[in-house]
C-alpha positions in Angstrom: 82.9 -154.7 97.3 86.7 -152.9 98.6 87.3 -155.5 101.0 86.4 -158.4 98.9 88.8 -157.5 95.9 91.6 -157.1 98.2 91.2 -160.6 100.1 90.3 -162.3 97.0 93.5 -160.9 95.7 95.3 -162.1 98.7 93.9 -165.3 98.6 94.9 -165.8 95.0 98.4 -164.1 95.6 98.2 -161.9 93.1 101.2 -159.6 92.8 100.4 -155.6 93.4 99.5 -155.3 89.5 96.9 -157.9 89.5 95.7 -156.2 92.9 95.7 -152.4 91.2 94.0 -153.7 88.6 91.7 -155.1 90.6 91.0 -151.6 93.0 91.1 -149.9 90.1 88.0 -151.6 88.7 86.2 -151.6 92.5 87.1 -147.8 91.9 85.5 -147.3 88.6 82.4 -149.6 89.4 82.0 -146.9 92.8 82.1 -144.0 90.7 79.0 -145.7 88.0 76.9 -146.6 91.5 77.4 -143.2 92.5 76.6 -141.1 89.8 73.1 -143.8 89.3 72.4 -143.2 93.0 72.8 -139.0 92.2 70.7 -139.5 89.2 67.9 -141.1 90.8 67.9 -138.6 93.5 68.0 -135.6 91.0 65.0 -137.7 88.9 63.1 -137.9 92.0 63.5 -134.6 93.6 62.1 -133.1 90.0 59.4 -135.1 89.3 57.5 -133.7 92.4 57.6 -136.4 95.2 57.9 -133.6 98.1 55.0 -132.1 97.2 53.1 -134.7 98.6 50.6 -133.5 101.3 
């Protein structure tokens, strides 16, 4: 995702402010995905799926 944002910014000739805004958006999205995955892992552990024979 980060590479795509950088390539897109370069292709469009974006200035540093636009590029910085895109990178902040990518960072926010990655944070949300990490939180979702962390929550999913916690839910899976508390659901007892590790207790299977």
